[in-house]
FILO-734656 format. One record per residue: residue number from 0; x, y, z of N, C-alpha, C, O in turn; residue in three letters; chain. Coordinates in Angstrom, 3 decimals. Layout:
<recs>
REC|NUM|X|Y|Z|X|Y|Z|X|Y|Z|X|Y|Z|ala|A
...
</recs>
This chain:
<recs>
REC|0|0.850|-1.207|-0.006|0.012|-0.002|-0.001|0.857|1.248|0.003|1.745|1.388|0.844|met|A
REC|1|0.607|2.150|-0.905|1.376|3.374|-0.965|0.908|4.363|0.131|-0.168|4.207|0.708|thr|A
REC|2|1.721|5.349|0.387|1.334|6.361|1.383|0.038|7.059|0.958|-0.841|7.302|1.784|thr|A
REC|3|-0.073|7.378|-0.336|-1.276|8.030|-0.846|-2.485|7.177|-0.594|-3.514|7.683|-0.147|glu|A
REC|4|-2.387|5.865|-0.874|-3.525|4.979|-0.690|-3.893|4.878|0.791|-5.072|4.819|1.140|glu|A
REC|5|-2.874|4.860|1.664|-3.123|4.796|3.111|-3.867|6.033|3.602|-4.798|5.920|4.401|arg|A
REC|6|-3.471|7.193|3.138|-4.182|8.416|3.501|-5.623|8.366|3.065|-6.517|8.688|3.847|phe|A
REC|7|-5.868|7.971|1.840|-7.229|7.904|1.294|-8.084|6.979|2.107|-9.218|7.326|2.436|ile|A
REC|8|-7.585|5.816|2.442|-8.376|4.825|3.181|-8.600|5.248|4.622|-9.683|5.034|5.166|arg|A
REC|9|-7.608|5.835|5.239|-7.747|6.301|6.641|-8.774|7.455|6.700|-9.637|7.478|7.578|val|A
REC|10|-8.672|8.384|5.780|-9.616|9.513|5.742|-10.996|9.019|5.528|-11.926|9.449|6.210|ile|A
REC|11|-11.163|8.096|4.566|-12.514|7.522|4.281|-13.063|6.830|5.543|-14.251|6.948|5.845|asp|A
REC|12|-12.206|6.115|6.273|-12.679|5.415|7.469|-13.178|6.423|8.522|-14.248|6.254|9.105|trp|A
REC|13|-12.394|7.444|8.740|-12.796|8.454|9.729|-14.070|9.204|9.275|-14.950|9.479|10.090|phe|A
REC|14|-14.158|9.520|8.018|-15.352|10.175|7.513|-16.622|9.362|7.758|-17.676|9.919|8.065|arg|A
REC|15|-16.515|8.068|7.622|-17.660|7.183|7.802|-17.921|6.931|9.294|-19.074|6.925|9.727|glu|A
REC|16|-16.880|6.728|10.062|-17.039|6.295|11.443|-16.952|7.400|12.477|-17.369|7.210|13.619|asn|A
REC|17|-16.415|8.557|12.095|-16.346|9.696|13.024|-16.689|10.975|12.258|-15.852|11.869|12.135|met|A
REC|18|-17.907|11.062|11.749|-18.242|12.250|10.928|-18.243|13.544|11.715|-18.074|14.625|11.152|pro|A
REC|19|-18.436|13.428|13.023|-18.406|14.613|13.919|-17.244|14.407|14.876|-17.228|13.439|15.636|val|A
REC|20|-16.303|15.283|14.846|-15.163|15.227|15.773|-14.836|16.636|16.207|-14.516|17.493|15.383|ala|A
REC|21|-14.919|16.877|17.527|-14.732|18.226|18.049|-13.880|18.190|19.297|-13.647|17.132|19.880|glu|A
REC|22|-13.412|19.376|19.704|-12.657|19.460|20.913|-13.509|19.091|22.124|-14.709|19.364|22.150|thr|A
REC|23|-12.897|18.481|23.111|-13.606|18.141|24.341|-13.464|19.228|25.396|-14.025|19.119|26.486|glu|A
REC|24|-12.715|20.272|25.074|-12.619|21.406|25.977|-13.910|22.199|25.921|-14.520|22.353|24.863|leu|A
REC|25|-14.320|22.706|27.096|-15.568|23.490|27.167|-15.244|24.987|27.125|-14.414|25.486|27.886|lys|A
REC|26|-15.916|25.673|26.225|-15.684|27.124|26.045|-16.890|27.760|25.362|-17.719|27.060|24.782|tyr|A
REC|27|-16.986|29.077|25.431|-18.086|29.765|24.779|-17.625|30.829|23.767|-18.415|31.293|22.944|arg|A
REC|28|-16.379|31.196|23.836|-15.898|32.225|22.915|-14.385|32.041|22.747|-13.777|31.253|23.472|asp|A
REC|29|-13.763|32.770|21.784|-12.328|32.595|21.526|-11.436|32.829|22.785|-10.433|32.143|22.982|pro|A
REC|30|-11.820|33.782|23.597|-11.039|34.024|24.837|-11.037|32.821|25.725|-9.981|32.410|26.207|tyr|A
REC|31|-12.223|32.226|25.964|-12.319|31.056|26.815|-11.565|29.884|26.217|-10.952|29.108|26.950|gln|A
REC|32|-11.599|29.741|24.906|-10.874|28.678|24.254|-9.372|28.848|24.435|-8.660|27.872|24.672|leu|A
REC|33|-8.895|30.060|24.326|-7.485|30.312|24.545|-7.053|29.894|25.939|-6.034|29.228|26.122|met|A
REC|34|-7.837|30.293|26.901|-7.545|29.911|28.305|-7.492|28.380|28.451|-6.559|27.837|29.042|val|A
REC|35|-8.502|27.701|27.907|-8.571|26.258|28.044|-7.405|25.551|27.363|-6.839|24.602|27.907|ala|A
REC|36|-7.052|26.018|26.178|-5.930|25.382|25.451|-4.611|25.584|26.127|-3.793|24.666|26.198|val|A
REC|37|-4.387|26.803|26.636|-3.136|27.052|27.421|-3.081|26.140|28.633|-2.041|25.553|28.930|ile|A
REC|38|-4.188|26.024|29.325|-4.232|25.173|30.528|-4.056|23.677|30.162|-3.580|22.902|30.991|leu|A
REC|39|-4.430|23.270|28.950|-4.446|21.858|28.583|-3.055|21.287|28.328|-2.921|20.069|28.208|ser|A
REC|40|-2.008|22.122|28.240|-0.693|21.623|27.954|-0.246|20.681|29.069|-0.168|21.068|30.235|ala|A
REC|41|0.041|19.454|28.693|0.451|18.400|29.631|-0.560|18.227|30.777|-0.199|17.918|31.913|gln|A
REC|42|-1.828|18.436|30.436|-2.928|18.280|31.428|-4.113|17.721|30.677|-4.306|18.044|29.505|cys|A
REC|43|-4.900|16.902|31.312|-6.036|16.301|30.619|-7.165|17.300|30.401|-7.336|18.229|31.190|thr|A
REC|44|-7.919|17.115|29.357|-9.092|17.979|29.098|-10.091|17.851|30.226|-10.776|18.821|30.548|asp|A
REC|45|-10.193|16.696|30.829|-11.118|16.453|31.952|-10.744|17.412|33.108|-11.611|18.070|33.684|lys|A
REC|46|-9.491|17.474|33.420|-9.010|18.310|34.502|-9.246|19.791|34.181|-9.700|20.552|35.035|arg|A
REC|47|-8.938|20.186|32.956|-9.137|21.549|32.509|-10.594|21.954|32.634|-10.907|23.061|33.071|val|A
REC|48|-11.477|21.052|32.247|-12.936|21.387|32.295|-13.454|21.493|33.711|-14.522|22.059|33.943|asn|A
REC|49|-12.706|20.951|34.665|-13.078|21.155|36.071|-12.616|22.515|36.560|-13.236|23.092|37.453|leu|A
REC|50|-11.537|23.037|35.990|-10.961|24.276|36.449|-11.626|25.493|35.801|-11.854|26.501|36.468|ile|A
REC|51|-11.932|25.404|34.523|-12.336|26.606|33.761|-13.668|27.250|34.184|-13.794|28.466|34.040|thr|A
REC|52|-14.652|26.526|34.687|-15.877|27.286|35.085|-15.610|28.361|36.117|-16.095|29.485|35.990|pro|A
REC|53|-14.839|28.020|37.138|-14.539|29.022|38.163|-13.572|30.100|37.612|-13.614|31.257|38.030|ser|A
REC|54|-12.712|29.692|36.675|-11.826|30.659|36.059|-12.598|31.682|35.236|-12.343|32.884|35.321|phe|A
REC|55|-13.552|31.191|34.433|-14.346|32.101|33.625|-15.202|33.034|34.511|-15.444|34.187|34.154|tyr|A
REC|56|-15.648|32.524|35.655|-16.415|33.368|36.572|-15.538|34.460|37.173|-15.959|35.610|37.301|asp|A
REC|57|-14.321|34.090|37.536|-13.393|35.002|38.172|-12.849|36.027|37.163|-12.703|37.209|37.473|arg|A
REC|58|-12.559|35.547|35.966|-11.985|36.428|34.939|-12.800|36.266|33.641|-12.389|35.548|32.729|phe|A
REC|59|-13.946|36.934|33.571|-14.904|36.744|32.487|-14.445|37.314|31.148|-14.971|36.932|30.103|pro|A
REC|60|-13.478|38.219|31.166|-13.043|38.908|29.892|-11.531|38.944|29.875|-10.871|38.771|30.900|thr|A
REC|61|-11.005|39.170|28.705|-9.560|39.282|28.557|-9.070|40.489|29.350|-7.955|40.471|29.872|val|A
REC|62|-9.881|41.532|29.447|-9.464|42.732|30.226|-9.345|42.406|31.705|-8.407|42.841|32.373|glu|A
REC|63|-10.282|41.653|32.202|-10.229|41.298|33.632|-9.013|40.431|33.937|-8.403|40.563|34.998|ser|A
REC|64|-8.667|39.556|33.020|-7.456|38.711|33.237|-6.188|39.524|33.105|-5.211|39.278|33.812|leu|A
REC|65|-6.197|40.514|32.184|-5.014|41.380|32.032|-4.752|42.161|33.304|-3.601|42.494|33.590|ala|A
REC|66|-5.791|42.465|34.080|-5.631|43.247|35.288|-5.389|42.416|36.530|-5.263|42.965|37.625|gly|A
REC|67|-5.321|41.094|36.381|-5.110|40.197|37.530|-3.653|40.092|37.897|-2.764|40.381|37.096|ala|A
REC|68|-3.423|39.668|39.141|-2.047|39.432|39.549|-1.770|37.907|39.559|-2.692|37.095|39.481|asn|A
REC|69|-0.528|37.564|39.653|-0.109|36.180|39.503|-0.751|35.277|40.563|-1.167|34.157|40.268|leu|A
REC|70|-0.825|35.784|41.808|-1.365|35.000|42.881|-2.830|34.664|42.657|-3.269|33.546|42.926|glu|A
REC|71|-3.597|35.660|42.150|-5.011|35.427|41.868|-5.229|34.327|40.856|-6.056|33.439|41.059|glu|A
REC|72|-4.493|34.386|39.777|-4.643|33.374|38.704|-4.170|32.006|39.172|-4.811|30.987|38.911|val|A
REC|73|-3.022|31.999|39.876|-2.503|30.757|40.395|-3.474|30.077|41.307|-3.604|28.853|41.268|phe|A
REC|74|-4.157|30.827|42.121|-5.124|30.271|43.085|-6.244|29.509|42.376|-6.729|28.496|42.880|asp|A
REC|75|-6.641|29.991|41.232|-7.741|29.338|40.509|-7.270|28.118|39.734|-8.039|27.172|39.566|val|A
REC|76|-6.037|28.110|39.258|-5.584|26.997|38.381|-4.577|26.108|39.088|-3.885|25.336|38.425|ile|A
REC|77|-4.470|26.183|40.378|-3.418|25.429|41.106|-3.503|23.929|40.886|-2.491|23.240|41.015|arg|A
REC|78|-4.672|23.402|40.558|-4.818|21.939|40.450|-4.404|21.391|39.059|-4.432|20.183|38.821|ser|A
REC|79|-4.030|22.296|38.171|-3.580|21.805|36.852|-2.032|21.683|36.875|-1.391|22.132|37.825|cys|A
REC|80|-1.481|21.111|35.891|-0.013|20.983|35.805|0.648|22.340|35.540|0.091|23.171|34.823|ser|A
REC|81|1.821|22.561|36.110|2.629|23.746|35.910|1.809|25.058|36.112|1.810|25.927|35.239|tyr|A
REC|82|1.139|25.185|37.224|0.288|26.385|37.407|0.989|27.703|37.391|0.421|28.698|36.942|pro|A
REC|83|2.289|27.746|37.899|3.012|29.002|37.921|3.264|29.509|36.499|2.995|30.665|36.172|asn|A
REC|84|3.782|28.620|35.678|4.097|29.020|34.281|2.797|29.400|33.547|2.764|30.400|32.830|asn|A
REC|85|1.725|28.600|33.724|0.507|28.865|33.032|-0.149|30.178|33.498|-0.752|30.895|32.699|lys|A
REC|86|-0.027|30.473|34.762|-0.567|31.753|35.295|0.152|32.893|34.614|-0.486|33.860|34.197|ala|A
REC|87|1.449|32.808|34.491|2.243|33.884|33.828|1.858|34.007|32.343|1.703|35.115|31.828|arg|A
REC|88|1.708|32.869|31.668|1.322|32.885|30.274|-0.032|33.490|30.078|-0.234|34.284|29.159|his|A
REC|89|-0.965|33.131|30.926|-2.344|33.643|30.805|-2.400|35.166|30.962|-3.039|35.878|30.186|leu|A
REC|90|-1.702|35.627|32.001|-1.690|37.092|32.231|-0.938|37.804|31.095|-1.392|38.838|30.605|ile|A
REC|91|0.211|37.249|30.676|0.961|37.850|29.586|0.177|37.857|28.268|0.228|38.818|27.501|gly|A
REC|92|-0.540|36.768|28.031|-1.332|36.679|26.788|-2.427|37.700|26.769|-2.647|38.360|25.754|ala|A
REC|93|-3.125|37.846|27.884|-4.222|38.808|27.958|-3.745|40.235|27.807|-4.387|41.040|27.132|ser|A
REC|94|-2.616|40.558|28.434|-2.071|41.924|28.279|-1.671|42.203|26.819|-1.908|43.297|26.307|lys|A
REC|95|-1.074|41.224|26.163|-0.687|41.389|24.762|-1.944|41.633|23.902|-1.946|42.494|23.023|lys|A
REC|96|-2.984|40.879|24.165|-4.236|40.997|23.382|-4.870|42.351|23.589|-5.342|42.976|22.639|ile|A
REC|97|-4.883|42.808|24.828|-5.484|44.140|25.121|-4.652|45.269|24.457|-5.209|46.176|23.840|val|A
REC|98|-3.348|45.194|24.593|-2.496|46.293|24.105|-2.336|46.279|22.581|-2.441|47.319|21.930|ile|A
REC|99|-2.082|45.101|22.026|-1.759|44.986|20.590|-2.934|44.687|19.678|-2.909|45.002|18.488|asp|A
REC|100|-3.975|44.070|20.257|-5.089|43.622|19.384|-6.443|44.163|19.866|-7.490|43.582|19.579|phe|A
REC|101|-6.410|45.251|20.582|-7.661|45.918|21.010|-8.593|45.012|21.737|-9.810|45.157|21.628|ala|A
REC|102|-8.055|44.074|22.482|-8.881|43.190|23.302|-9.509|42.029|22.567|-10.299|41.290|23.155|gly|A
REC|103|-9.186|41.845|21.307|-9.777|40.758|20.536|-8.710|39.797|20.083|-7.682|40.218|19.552|lys|A
REC|104|-8.934|38.503|20.282|-7.978|37.501|19.869|-7.836|37.473|18.347|-8.828|37.296|17.640|leu|A
REC|105|-6.610|37.644|17.832|-6.447|37.635|16.385|-6.762|36.247|15.790|-6.679|35.229|16.477|pro|A
REC|106|-7.121|36.237|14.515|-7.520|34.980|13.877|-6.376|34.309|13.100|-6.452|33.110|12.834|gln|A
REC|107|-5.333|35.040|12.735|-4.267|34.497|11.947|-3.219|33.806|12.808|-2.869|34.288|13.884|glu|A
REC|108|-2.724|32.675|12.324|-1.775|31.850|13.104|-0.519|32.656|13.429|-0.049|32.624|14.566|ile|A
REC|109|0.031|33.374|12.455|1.277|34.147|12.715|1.066|35.146|13.806|1.944|35.319|14.652|asp|A
REC|110|-0.070|35.819|13.827|-0.365|36.830|14.898|-0.583|36.121|16.245|-0.114|36.588|17.283|gln|A
REC|111|-1.283|35.015|16.213|-1.522|34.263|17.464|-0.216|33.841|18.105|-0.097|33.840|19.330|leu|A
REC|112|0.770|33.481|17.285|2.064|32.980|17.819|2.898|34.082|18.429|3.939|33.786|19.014|met|A
REC|113|2.493|35.356|18.322|3.215|36.441|18.977|2.770|36.616|20.425|3.359|37.382|21.188|thr|A
REC|114|1.710|35.883|20.785|1.145|36.021|22.141|1.810|35.098|23.095|2.009|33.935|22.744|ile|A
REC|115|2.178|35.519|24.292|2.808|34.640|25.259|1.972|33.408|25.578|0.762|33.500|25.788|pro|A
REC|116|2.640|32.244|25.613|1.935|30.987|25.933|1.280|30.320|24.749|0.723|29.230|24.881|gly|A
REC|117|1.338|30.973|23.559|0.747|30.399|22.386|1.794|30.037|21.375|2.311|30.901|20.667|ile|A
REC|118|2.118|28.739|21.299|3.021|28.241|20.292|2.256|27.840|19.058|1.074|28.157|18.929|gly|A
REC|119|2.910|27.145|18.144|2.284|26.773|16.888|1.078|25.846|17.100|0.034|26.022|16.473|arg|A
REC|120|1.233|24.871|17.978|0.131|23.929|18.217|-1.084|24.672|18.725|-2.181|24.487|18.197|lys|A
REC|121|-0.915|25.525|19.757|-2.029|26.248|20.328|-2.639|27.197|19.329|-3.862|27.331|19.264|thr|A
REC|122|-1.796|27.869|18.538|-2.310|28.800|17.524|-3.155|28.039|16.511|-4.214|28.525|16.116|ala|A
REC|123|-2.716|26.858|16.080|-3.471|26.079|15.122|-4.813|25.643|15.713|-5.838|25.669|15.032|asn|A
REC|124|-4.797|25.252|16.964|-6.087|24.854|17.635|-7.046|26.039|17.678|-8.215|25.893|17.320|val|A
REC|125|-6.585|27.186|18.099|-7.468|28.362|18.211|-7.976|28.757|16.849|-9.165|29.033|16.693|ile|A
REC|126|-7.092|28.791|15.838|-7.503|29.175|14.478|-8.553|28.232|13.950|-9.531|28.662|13.339|ala|A
REC|127|-8.356|26.924|14.183|-9.261|25.937|13.635|-10.599|25.908|14.385|-11.667|25.912|13.773|ala|A
REC|128|-10.520|25.878|15.705|-11.726|25.670|16.488|-12.518|26.967|16.673|-13.740|26.963|16.523|val|A
REC|129|-11.855|28.060|16.992|-12.555|29.310|17.237|-12.934|30.076|15.970|-13.953|30.765|15.927|ala|A
REC|130|-12.097|29.943|14.942|-12.303|30.758|13.727|-12.506|29.973|12.456|-12.506|30.534|11.360|phe|A
REC|131|-12.681|28.661|12.603|-12.994|27.790|11.438|-11.968|27.828|10.338|-12.298|27.670|9.163|asn|A
REC|132|-10.707|28.041|10.718|-9.597|27.965|9.750|-9.228|26.507|9.538|-9.393|25.674|10.429|lys|A
REC|133|-8.722|26.208|8.336|-8.258|24.870|8.064|-6.808|24.717|8.511|-5.871|24.794|7.717|gln|A
REC|134|-6.665|24.497|9.814|-5.339|24.340|10.403|-5.277|22.972|11.105|-6.287|22.487|11.616|ala|A
REC|135|-4.112|22.370|11.125|-3.967|21.028|11.699|-2.935|21.075|12.790|-1.734|21.064|12.520|leu|A
REC|136|-3.397|21.128|14.033|-2.469|21.174|15.191|-1.936|19.747|15.466|-2.649|18.753|15.331|ala|A
REC|137|-0.669|19.701|15.851|-0.042|18.449|16.171|0.342|18.428|17.666|1.264|19.119|18.102|val|A
REC|138|-0.390|17.621|18.418|-0.026|17.383|19.832|0.578|15.986|19.939|0.869|15.340|18.932|asp|A
REC|139|0.757|15.537|21.170|1.395|14.198|21.350|0.573|13.062|20.743|1.130|12.102|20.209|thr|A
REC|140|-0.732|13.173|20.826|-1.634|12.132|20.248|-1.462|12.088|18.725|-1.266|11.021|18.144|his|A
REC|141|-1.541|13.284|18.079|-1.437|13.324|16.650|-0.075|12.868|16.165|0.032|12.166|15.159|val|A
REC|142|0.963|13.268|16.881|2.352|12.877|16.534|2.461|11.348|16.593|2.965|10.720|15.662|phe|A
REC|143|1.984|10.754|17.695|2.117|9.323|17.865|1.236|8.482|16.893|1.691|7.517|16.279|arg|A
REC|144|0.001|8.892|16.796|-0.938|8.097|15.994|-0.586|8.153|14.515|-0.623|7.124|13.841|val|A
REC|145|-0.246|9.324|13.993|0.093|9.438|12.593|1.322|8.638|12.241|1.411|8.091|11.142|ser|A
REC|146|2.288|8.559|13.167|3.489|7.769|12.941|3.190|6.276|12.997|3.701|5.504|12.185|ala|A
REC|147|2.361|5.871|13.955|2.008|4.467|14.109|1.278|3.941|12.871|1.600|2.878|12.339|arg|A
REC|148|0.297|4.709|12.439|-0.480|4.237|11.295|0.378|4.175|10.023|0.163|3.322|9.162|ile|A
REC|149|1.344|5.084|9.917|2.181|5.165|8.744|1.839|6.356|7.860|2.245|6.416|6.700|gly|A
REC|150|1.094|7.297|8.413|0.756|8.540|7.689|1.991|9.421|7.620|2.153|10.167|6.654|leu|A
REC|151|2.872|9.356|8.621|4.098|10.126|8.592|5.285|9.149|8.720|5.145|8.067|9.291|thr|A
REC|152|6.417|9.533|8.197|7.618|8.682|8.247|8.825|9.542|8.658|9.044|10.637|8.140|thr|A
REC|153|9.588|9.004|9.599|10.829|9.631|10.044|10.628|11.068|10.494|11.523|11.894|10.321|asn|A
REC|154|9.491|11.380|11.058|9.261|12.718|11.556|9.918|12.891|12.907|9.704|12.102|13.828|ser|A
REC|155|10.710|13.923|13.010|11.459|14.177|14.272|10.819|15.191|15.201|11.224|15.329|16.355|arg|A
REC|156|9.820|15.901|14.697|9.206|16.939|15.534|7.785|17.244|15.026|7.428|16.849|13.916|asn|A
REC|157|7.000|17.926|15.814|5.594|18.239|15.421|5.476|19.000|14.119|4.528|18.782|13.365|pro|A
REC|158|6.443|19.914|13.826|6.339|20.691|12.615|6.500|19.793|11.390|5.790|19.980|10.402|leu|A
REC|159|7.415|18.825|11.431|7.580|17.903|10.311|6.343|17.098|10.146|5.892|16.893|9.019|glu|A
REC|160|5.742|16.608|11.274|4.501|15.868|11.201|3.395|16.729|10.592|2.662|16.240|9.732|thr|A
REC|161|3.248|17.963|10.994|2.242|18.857|10.433|2.414|18.970|8.933|1.440|18.871|8.187|glu|A
REC|162|3.637|19.174|8.485|3.903|19.362|7.053|3.548|18.095|6.263|2.956|18.191|5.187|arg|A
REC|163|3.894|16.935|6.770|3.567|15.704|6.088|2.053|15.470|5.997|1.513|15.075|4.964|gln|A
REC|164|1.406|15.735|7.127|-0.068|15.529|7.143|-0.791|16.531|6.254|-1.675|16.139|5.493|leu|A
REC|165|-0.448|17.791|6.326|-1.168|18.778|5.496|-0.831|18.634|4.021|-1.603|19.045|3.154|thr|A
REC|166|0.307|18.056|3.749|0.656|17.833|2.336|-0.201|16.696|1.702|-0.464|16.699|0.500|arg|A
REC|167|-0.615|15.750|2.531|-1.337|14.586|2.037|-2.821|14.538|2.351|-3.551|13.746|1.756|asn|A
REC|168|-3.278|15.368|3.273|-4.696|15.428|3.619|-5.298|16.634|2.914|-4.773|17.739|3.046|ile|A
REC|169|-6.401|16.451|2.157|-7.046|17.580|1.514|-7.351|18.695|2.507|-7.733|18.441|3.649|pro|A
REC|170|-7.175|19.935|2.053|-7.277|21.086|2.963|-8.590|21.158|3.667|-8.641|21.624|4.806|glu|A
REC|171|-9.679|20.712|3.038|-11.002|20.795|3.707|-11.142|19.887|4.876|-12.123|19.976|5.614|glu|A
REC|172|-10.153|18.975|5.082|-10.202|18.049|6.190|-9.106|18.331|7.252|-8.990|17.584|8.223|tyr|A
REC|173|-8.317|19.387|7.075|-7.232|19.658|8.006|-7.744|19.817|9.452|-7.203|19.219|10.382|his|A
REC|174|-8.771|20.616|9.613|-9.288|20.884|10.951|-9.852|19.644|11.633|-9.518|19.348|12.780|ser|A
REC|175|-10.706|18.927|10.920|-11.325|17.755|11.547|-10.319|16.610|11.698|-10.440|15.801|12.618|ile|A
REC|176|-9.328|16.536|10.805|-8.315|15.485|10.934|-7.546|15.612|12.258|-7.166|14.612|12.866|ala|A
REC|177|-7.328|16.847|12.687|-6.693|17.059|13.997|-7.504|16.380|15.079|-6.930|15.719|15.944|his|A
REC|178|-8.812|16.519|15.062|-9.653|15.906|16.074|-9.770|14.387|15.877|-9.800|13.639|16.855|his|A
REC|179|-9.836|13.934|14.636|-9.857|12.500|14.367|-8.695|11.820|15.051|-8.869|10.836|15.770|trp|A
REC|180|-7.497|12.355|14.819|-6.290|11.712|15.318|-6.139|11.871|16.858|-5.658|10.963|17.536|leu|A
REC|181|-6.543|12.992|17.369|-6.509|13.169|18.849|-7.425|12.211|19.559|-7.030|11.539|20.512|ile|A
REC|182|-8.669|12.153|19.082|-9.647|11.260|19.759|-9.292|9.814|19.571|-9.487|9.010|20.482|leu|A
REC|183|-8.776|9.456|18.413|-8.328|8.072|18.192|-7.171|7.717|19.123|-7.105|6.611|19.660|his|A
REC|184|-6.260|8.675|19.302|-5.134|8.425|20.236|-5.534|8.425|21.672|-4.919|7.727|22.478|gly|A
REC|185|-6.532|9.172|22.023|-6.977|9.272|23.389|-7.750|8.022|23.829|-7.624|7.595|24.976|arg|A
REC|186|-8.529|7.448|22.951|-9.409|6.362|23.356|-9.102|4.998|22.738|-9.562|3.980|23.258|tyr|A
REC|187|-8.365|4.950|21.683|-8.045|3.660|21.016|-6.544|3.449|20.898|-5.994|2.521|21.491|val|A
REC|188|-5.901|4.286|20.154|-4.443|4.112|19.910|-3.635|4.745|21.027|-2.852|5.667|20.797|cys|A
REC|189|-3.829|4.245|22.234|-3.201|4.821|23.412|-1.707|4.545|23.470|-1.224|3.578|22.881|gln|A
REC|190|-0.983|5.392|24.178|0.492|5.302|24.130|1.029|3.976|24.616|1.816|3.334|23.920|ala|A
REC|191|0.618|3.554|25.799|1.227|2.358|26.375|0.599|1.059|25.871|1.311|0.096|25.589|arg|A
REC|192|-0.692|1.029|25.761|-1.384|-0.175|25.331|-2.426|0.141|24.280|-3.605|0.271|24.609|lys|A
REC|193|-2.028|0.267|23.028|-3.008|0.529|21.973|-4.031|-0.582|21.876|-3.685|-1.762|21.935|pro|A
REC|194|-5.310|-0.201|21.725|-6.411|-1.147|21.686|-6.638|-1.661|20.261|-7.677|-1.391|19.658|lys|A
REC|195|-5.657|-2.408|19.722|-5.734|-2.816|18.321|-6.968|-3.690|18.031|-7.504|-3.649|16.924|cys|A
REC|196|-7.410|-4.462|19.000|-8.571|-5.311|18.776|-9.872|-4.506|18.594|-10.847|-4.998|18.026|lys|A
REC|197|-9.859|-3.258|19.091|-11.035|-2.433|18.955|-10.905|-1.426|17.803|-11.813|-0.630|17.563|glu|A
REC|198|-9.789|-1.466|17.105|-9.494|-0.429|16.096|-9.956|-0.850|14.728|-9.744|-1.987|14.307|cys|A
REC|199|-10.593|0.080|14.032|-11.088|-0.165|12.659|-10.081|0.120|11.592|-10.361|-0.046|10.405|gly|A
REC|200|-8.839|0.574|12.019|-7.831|0.938|11.057|-6.779|-0.109|10.831|-5.812|0.148|10.114|leu|A
REC|201|-6.922|-1.262|11.401|-5.834|-2.272|11.366|-5.425|-2.639|9.935|-4.256|-2.930|9.681|thr|A
REC|202|-6.364|-2.627|9.021|-6.050|-2.982|7.627|-5.077|-2.009|6.997|-4.391|-2.346|6.032|leu|A
REC|203|-5.015|-0.795|7.539|-4.151|0.241|6.972|-3.014|0.633|7.864|-2.211|1.480|7.473|tyr|A
REC|204|-2.897|0.071|9.036|-1.953|0.509|10.070|-0.656|-0.257|10.023|-0.645|-1.479|10.172|cys|A
REC|205|0.436|0.445|9.818|1.750|-0.168|9.745|2.122|-0.811|11.091|2.686|-1.905|11.133|leu|A
REC|206|1.804|-0.129|12.164|2.118|-0.675|13.513|1.463|-2.032|13.717|2.106|-2.975|14.177|tyr|A
REC|207|0.203|-2.128|13.380|-0.536|-3.401|13.567|0.016|-4.442|12.640|0.218|-5.582|13.059|tyr|A
REC|208|0.273|-4.101|11.390|0.787|-5.065|10.438|2.152|-5.599|10.846|2.433|-6.788|10.689|gln|A
REC|209|3.009|-4.706|11.375|4.335|-5.145|11.823|4.250|-5.996|13.066|5.002|-6.958|13.226|glu|A
REC|210|3.304|-5.632|13.974|3.104|-6.442|15.196|2.556|-7.805|14.847|3.035|-8.806|15.381|ser|A
REC|211|1.567|-7.885|13.969|1.024|-9.143|13.573|2.043|-9.988|12.880|2.075|-11.201|13.086|ala|A
REC|212|2.901|-9.380|12.045|3.925|-10.127|11.352|4.946|-10.704|12.345|5.395|-11.839|12.184|ser|A
REC|213|5.305|-9.932|13.356|6.236|-10.402|14.369|5.672|-11.545|15.151|6.394|-12.497|15.447|gly|A
REC|214|4.397|-11.493|15.503|3.795|-12.610|16.234|3.701|-13.869|15.400|3.906|-14.970|15.910|leu|A
REC|215|3.386|-13.713|14.090|3.250|-14.919|13.274|4.586|-15.599|13.014|4.643|-16.763|12.618|ser|A
REC|216|5.643|-14.861|13.241|6.970|-15.453|13.010|7.512|-16.156|14.230|8.582|-16.760|14.159|gly|A
REC|217|6.811|-16.100|15.346|7.282|-16.742|16.570|7.079|-18.246|16.516|7.420|-18.949|17.467|leu|A
</recs>
């Protein structure tokens, strides 16, 4: 099977079996999404969704967050991973948005990446989810799953993975493909024990084919 054929079959499978794929983070507007995505770094969406309701109540607007001090923000997010760094990022991001973007989160990836705490992955998520841009964010799930299936080869970092995926996935599927791969990695193709017996992609998956070949040779 060629790489092109693998992409076609994997996309077709997801289109049929996961026609709706969305972020599991809870938010109501771009500002709230930015907060949730920054908090989600090395933290589960479940944990973030427990933290954000009180955060949104305490800091309902980007202006209110820009005027907060570190201790206030830390107190609300202390149960997530790396709360000190994330508190600094959140305050820095909000100040940048107020000063440079008139209090409105920019829609373009290059502009988003100038904001503290927003790297390429976070910028892609915000652009795709909040502004319906065709962007494909690469997190640990996307990086792992795309390599296991064989959609990417010899990728050393998320940017290489993003380039390989966006080169081979039609642009109209970039945004949803991000969610397809994340959700598949979260619930099926898990890091330590992938649930291959429950997976519908085994016919196209290099990892499964190599594993099955190894077992048959024993």
